[in-house]
N, C-alpha and C positions, 0 to 999 in steps of 0.2 A: 358665678362665672361659667361653670360647666353647663348650667341650665341655659344660659344665653347662647352658648356655642351649639348646644343640641337643638335649640329652636332655630338658629340660623341654618344649621345643617338640614333640618326637616323642611324648611322653606325652600332651600336650594333643591332638595330631592323632589319636592312637589313640582317645582318649575321645570325640572328636567323631564319628569314623567308627563307633564302636560304638553310637552313639545317633543314627542318621541322621534318623529321623522326628522325634524331639524337636528336634534341631538345626534341621531345616527349618521346623517350626512356630514355633520361637523366632525364626527370621530373617524370618518373614512381614512383620512390621512394617517391618523394614529394606528388604525387597524392594519393597514397595508405596511406601514413602517415597522411595526412590531413583528408582523408575520415575516417580513423580509429579513429582519435581524435573526429570528429563530431559525428560519430555513437556511440562511447563509452560514450561521455558526454550526448547524447540524451537518451541512455539506463539508465545511472546513474540518470539523472534528472527525468526520468519516474518512476524509482524505488523509488526515494526520495518522489515524489509526491504521489505515491501509498501508501507509508508508512505513510505519513501525513494523507491521507484520512482514512487509517485503524485506526490510533490513534484517529481520530475524531469519528470513529464508536464505538470503545471500550471505549472511554473516556480517560482522562489524569489522571495519578496517581490512577488508580482504582485497587481494589482487588475484585475478583469475587469468591464467595462461591457457589458451586453447590452441591446439594444432590446426593448421590449415592443410587439408588433405590434398587438394589439387591446386597446383600452382599455375597461374596464368602468365607470370612474368618470366621471361627467359632472355638471357643476355648472350647473343650470338654475334661474334665478330669474325671478319675475314682475316686470316693470318696465313700468309704464304700459301694461298690457294686452298686452305682447309678451314673448316668451321670449328670454332671452339665449342666444345660440349658444355652444356649447362652444369653449374656447380652442384656437387653432391652434398646433401645434408643427412645426418643420421636421424633427424627427427627429434621429437620430444621424448626423452628417455629418463630412466632413473639416474643415469650419470649426470644429467642436468640438475636433478634434485640434489644430489650430493654436492655438486659444485656450488649451487645456490646456498646451501646450508653452510658451506665453508666460507663463502664470500659475504654472507649477510647473517652474522651471528645474532643480530637484534630481532630476527623474526620470532614471533610468538609461537606460531604453529605452521607446519608444512604438511599439505595433504595431497599426495598424488592419487589419481583415480584412473581406473580402466572400466569402461562401460560396455557391456556386451548385450546385444539383443538375443534373447533365448526363450525358452519355454519351461514351464513347470508342470510336472506330472505327479499326481498322487491319487490313489484309489480310483483309477480310471478316468480322472478328470484332468484335462490339459488346458493350460492358459498361457498366453504370451506374457513375458515379463522381462525386466532388465536385471542383469546380474552386475553388481557394482563392486569392483575390487577396491578396497580402501584400507586405511590404517586408522587406529583409534582416534587420532587427531581430527578426523573427519566429523565425528559426532560432536566434538567440542566446538569446532568452528561454526557449524550450522545449527547449534543449539538443539540437537536431538536428545530427547529424553527416553531412557530405557525403561519400558513398562515392567518387564520381568526378564529374568536371566542375567547374563553378564556380557561384557564386551570381549573383544579378542585379547588373549594373553600374549606374552612374548613368545611362548612356545608355538602358539598358533601362527604367529607372524613368521617365525624363522623357518619352520618346516613346511609351511603351506598346508595346514590341516584342512580336512574336508568338513568345515564348520561354516555356519552362516547365521546372520541375524536378519529376521524378516520384518517387513512393515505390517502395520495393523490390517491393511487390506488383504494381504496374503493370508494372514491368520483367519480373517473372516471368511475367505473363500475356501480354504483347505482344512481349517481346524475350527470350525464353527462351534463344535460341542465338546472339544477336548483341549487339553493343555499341550501346546506344541513343543515345549521345552524337552529336549532329549529325543524327539521324534526325527525321522529322516524324511527328506523330500528330494525328489529327483529334479535337478536343475540342469537342463541340457543333457549331456551324456553321463553326468556324474551324480551320485547321491551325496547330499550334504546333511550333516546333523545340525539341528537348530539349537543354538545356545542362548538366544535372546530374542525379544520382541520389542519393537519400538512403539512408543505411544502414537496415537493418531496425530497426523500432521495435516491440518486443513490448508489447502491451497486454492485461492480464488482463480477464476478464469482470467481475470485481469492480470494477475501475477504470472500465470502460465503464458499468456500472450506477450506481455511486456518484457519479462525477464527470462523467458525460455525455460521455465522451471517445469519439471515433470511431476507426476503424481508420486510423491515419495512413498506413499502407503503401499504401493504395488511393487516396490523394489525389494531385491534380495541382496544383502551385503555380505561379502566374504573377504577374508584377508587378501591383500594385493598379491602376495606371493602365491596364494592358492590359484588365482586366475592365471598367473604367469606359468606355473608348473602344470596345472591340470587342464587348463582351457586353451589360452592363446597367448603367445608372446611374439608380437610383431617385430621385435628386435632380433629374432633368430631366423636364420635362413634354413629351411627344412628341405628334405628331398621332395616332398609334395609340392612345395612352392616352385622349386626348380622344374618339376615335371609339368606343372600347369603353364609356366612361362614358356617352356619349350613347345607345348601343344599350341599355345596362342601364337607364338612366332611362326609356327609352321602352317597356321591357318586352319588347323583341324578343330574338331569339336569334341567335347567330352560327353559320353552317353551315361547318364545316371538314371536308373529306374525308368528307362524308356523315354526320357525327356532329353531334348537337345539343349545344351547350354553353350552358347557362343561366347565370344570374348566380351560381350557387353553385360553378361550375367555377373552380378555381384561386382560390378566394375569399381564402384566407390570403395568397397572394402579391400579390393586387391590393390588399389592405389594408396591405401592408408599405410604408410610405413612408420607411423609414430607408435612407439611403445605405450605411451600414456594418452588418454583421451582428455585429461584436464589436470591442471596443477593449480591448487589454491594455496596462497600464501597469506598469512595473517600478520599484519604489522602492528607494533605496539601502540603507535600514536598516529592519529589521523593526519597530522602535518607531514608525516614521513611517507604518505602514500605516493604522491607524485614523484619525489626524488627517487624513491625505491623503484618505481615503475620505469623511470628513465634509465637507471643503471641496469635494471633487469633487461631492458631492450638491447642495450649495448652488449651486455654479457652474452645473451642468447644469440645475438647476431654473430658475434665472434665465434661462439661454439658451433654454430650451424653454417659457418663459412659464408656469411653474408646472404644466405638464402632466407628470405622472409617467409618461413613456413609456420609462423605462429602469430597470434594476436594477443594483446594484453588489454584486459578490461578492469575497470574499478567500479563495480556496481554501486557502491555507497555514494560515490560522487555523482553518478548519474541520477540516483534517487534524490539526492539533495538538490540537484538542479531542478528536478521535477517538483520538489517541495517549494523552492523559490517561486516557481511558476504558479503553484497553487496559492502561495501567500499573496502574490500580486492579484490573483483572481479574487481572493477573499477580501483584500483591501478595496477593490472596486465594488464588490457587492456591499461591503460595509458602508462605503461612501453613498451608494444609492439608497441603502436603508436609512442612513442619517439624513439624507435630503428629504426622504419621505416623512420622517418624523418632524423635520423642520417645517415642511409644508403643512403637516397636520397641526403643528403648534400655531402657525400663522393663521390657519383656518379657524382654529378655536378663538384666537384673539379677535379676528374680524367678526365672527358671529356674536361673540360676547359684547363687542362694541355696538353692534347693531341692536343687540338685545337691550343695552342700556338706553338707547334712544327710544325703543318701543315701550319701555317700562318706566319712563320718567315719572308718570303719575304714581305708579306703585311705590317708587323710591321716595317721592315726596310724602306720600301717605304714611309710610313707615317712619320717616324722620319726624313728621308732625306728631305721631303717636308716641314718641319718646325713644325711638331707635337711635343708637349712636352711629357715628360714621364707621366705627370699627365693625359694627354689626353688618352694615352694607358691604364693607370690604370682605368680610367673612362669607357672606351669602354668595357673592359672585365668584369668589375663589373656590368655594365648595362646588359651585355649578361647573366651573371649568375643570376642576380636578375629577369630579364625577364623570364628566364626558370623556376625559382622557383615560381614566381608570377603566371605565366600561369599554372604551375602544381597545385598551390594552388587553383586557380579558378576551375579547373577541379575536384580537390579533394573535394571541397565544394559541387559541384553538385553530385558527387558520394556518398559522406557521407550522404547527405539529402536523396538520393534515397535508400541507405542501411538502414537508420533509418526507413523510411516508409515500406520497405520490411520486416524488422524484426518485426515491429508492426503488420503487416497484416498476415504474415506467422506464426510466433511463438506466436502470441497473447500476446506480451510483450509491455506494454505502453512505448512510447518514447516521449520525449519533446525536440525539437530543439530550442535552445536559440540563440539569437543574439550574446551573449558573446562568446559562443563556436565557432561561425563562425569567429568572429573578432580575437579570440585567435589563431585559427588554421591558418588563413590567415597571421597574423602578424608573427607567428613562421616560416611559409614557406618563407616569404620575408627575415626574419632575417637569416635563414639558407643559402639562396642564397647569401646574402651579406657576411656572415662570410666565407663560403667556396669558395667564389670567390676572396677573397683577395690574397691568395697565387698565383693562376694562373695570376692574373692581375699584381702583382709585378714582377713575373718572365718575363712576356711579356714586361714590361717597362724597364727591365734591359738589353734587347738585344742591342748589338752594331749595329748601322745602317749599317756600312760598311760590317761587317761580315754577317749580315742578308741578304743583297743584293747579296752576293756571295753564300749564302746557296743553295744547290741543294737537 
């Protein structure tokens, strides 16, 4: 039995090799279909991985509250010949944080942040950087891994110690050949002692543009209280602030180092009355994101006297909406790839039916020499499967090449998985088998006597 199968397979192989061009043209539909499946799945996997990376960057089940520095909306009404002044808001402060923690006991983590643009100096080298005042919950929410050292202790947080945790980029720039733990680095006007170094955090340009994420590796993190005590607390009115306001109102300018600074200099910073630059809240369950955000909006509006000087974002929901769009795109690509495979299968069936008509004498000769109908069926099935399998192998090579081409030219991440290759190859072989059945049965039904007489 095995010998007959091998003989039928060898005859089919010879027939395919004798008609190489026709076999290649027949397999084109399978080739492009398999290539489309592999490329589509590679793009889909890449988009899925990028989405997971972005969720790790923005955290899971997070609600982000950002202050709005400059207001465009003012309510002015005429009352008894006088204009009503616009309402006052204290801005986003630590008082809001404490109120939110009291009103929402179900929050997993709360992370207030203050972000300052500053500079770093060490051994005569200076570089711009961001000083981020945070609490330990920040590193948990955003999945930061501490490479060495320790996080801030309760004592650091209470007294505002002059300590910091640096990103891997800062370590590479300023401590390339030495261990930074325990060393001091000048951040702005103050020296901070390094107690920890974060692991490298890769951020793609796509994430930076879409999510507004900065390069975390070049940030310096210090306790929130340290920023408020040693650097800047916008919630406090100082003599310097009053002096500058007086100078601005009088129309004068301030002379510093020989340069004139008018009222437009650092205008954005002077208008920023918010103590905090960002507040991130982590909710225990995804279903609670929207209800919590709605209650937060009402709570903060009441605390800020109906001044809309904040905005609330839910990054995870935005990313999931993007994922739904990607899924629809993948479904469309999958349908196109499926149609290509269907067309390829129909092409195989048509060519094999035409081949039966061309080879009627050959079929009659084999039947007259003792071949069974099952042998003829096997021969033509082997031919169709060989064509589809060969097209599948070529399609795999083309699909892998297309995935790499898309990744390099369009700057779209692609991930080629073994499952996609096996799936496309299996579908190609199955298509050849299914669409080869009808031509094989038709060939086996030929009458040997009539076949030998066929001209």
